[in-house]
C-alpha positions as a Markdown table, in Angstrom:
| # | Residue | x | y | z |
|---|---|---|---|---|
| 1 | Met | -23.5 | 0.8 | 1.0 |
| 2 | Gln | -20.4 | 2.6 | 0.1 |
| 3 | Glu | -20.3 | 3.7 | -3.4 |
| 4 | Leu | -17.6 | 1.7 | -5.7 |
| 5 | Lys | -14.7 | 3.9 | -6.9 |
| 6 | Ile | -13.8 | 2.6 | -10.3 |
| 7 | Pro | -11.5 | 4.2 | -12.8 |
| 8 | Pro | -12.6 | 5.8 | -16.0 |
| 9 | Asn | -13.5 | 3.2 | -18.8 |
| 10 | Gln | -13.6 | 0.2 | -16.4 |
| 11 | Lys | -16.6 | -1.8 | -15.1 |
| 12 | Tyr | -17.0 | -3.9 | -11.7 |
| 13 | Val | -16.9 | -7.4 | -12.2 |
| 14 | Arg | -19.0 | -9.2 | -9.5 |
| 15 | Asn | -17.9 | -12.7 | -10.0 |
| 16 | Phe | -14.2 | -12.3 | -10.6 |
| 17 | Ile | -12.5 | -15.8 | -11.0 |
| 18 | Val | -9.2 | -16.4 | -9.3 |
| 19 | Tyr | -7.2 | -19.3 | -10.5 |
| 20 | Ala | -4.7 | -20.4 | -7.8 |
| 21 | Glu | -3.2 | -23.6 | -8.9 |
| 22 | Phe | -1.0 | -23.8 | -5.6 |
| 23 | Gly | -3.6 | -22.1 | -3.5 |
| 24 | Leu | -4.0 | -18.6 | -2.2 |
| 25 | Pro | -0.9 | -17.5 | -0.6 |
| 26 | Glu | -1.0 | -16.1 | 3.1 |
| 27 | Val | 0.0 | -12.6 | 3.2 |
| 28 | Asn | 0.8 | -10.5 | 6.5 |
| 29 | Leu | -0.6 | -7.2 | 5.8 |
| 30 | Asn | 1.4 | -5.7 | 8.8 |
| 31 | Ser | 4.8 | -6.5 | 7.2 |
| 32 | Tyr | 3.8 | -6.4 | 3.5 |
| 33 | Lys | 5.8 | -4.0 | 1.3 |
| 34 | Leu | 5.6 | -3.5 | -2.5 |
| 35 | Lys | 9.0 | -2.2 | -3.7 |
| 36 | Val | 8.9 | -0.3 | -7.2 |
| 37 | Ser | 12.6 | -0.3 | -8.4 |
| 38 | Gly | 14.6 | -0.8 | -11.7 |
| 39 | Glu | 14.4 | 1.7 | -14.5 |
| 40 | Val | 12.4 | 4.4 | -12.4 |
| 41 | Glu | 13.6 | 7.8 | -11.4 |
| 42 | Asn | 12.7 | 7.2 | -7.9 |
| 43 | Gln | 12.7 | 3.8 | -6.1 |
| 44 | Val | 9.9 | 3.5 | -3.6 |
| 45 | Ser | 8.9 | 1.0 | -0.9 |
| 46 | Leu | 5.3 | 1.1 | 0.0 |
| 47 | Thr | 3.3 | -0.5 | 2.9 |
| 48 | Tyr | -0.3 | -2.0 | 2.5 |
| 49 | Asp | -1.4 | 1.1 | 4.6 |
| 50 | Asp | 0.2 | 3.5 | 1.9 |
| 51 | Leu | -1.6 | 1.6 | -0.8 |
| 52 | Leu | -5.0 | 2.1 | 1.1 |
| 53 | Lys | -4.4 | 5.8 | 1.5 |
| 54 | Met | -3.8 | 6.3 | -2.0 |
| 55 | Pro | -6.6 | 8.0 | -4.2 |
| 56 | Met | -8.5 | 5.8 | -6.6 |
């Protein structure tokens, strides 16, 4: 089993509850983009693969 990487002072919750009143949305991970904009020095757009490559 792969060792979990958890940030300092955090703990793993085995049975995390997700309340989705309108159901879980379907997300196409091939076209997913996270855009960080607004009052930031550098705006950035990240793909799902970009997020997975980031260190934890």
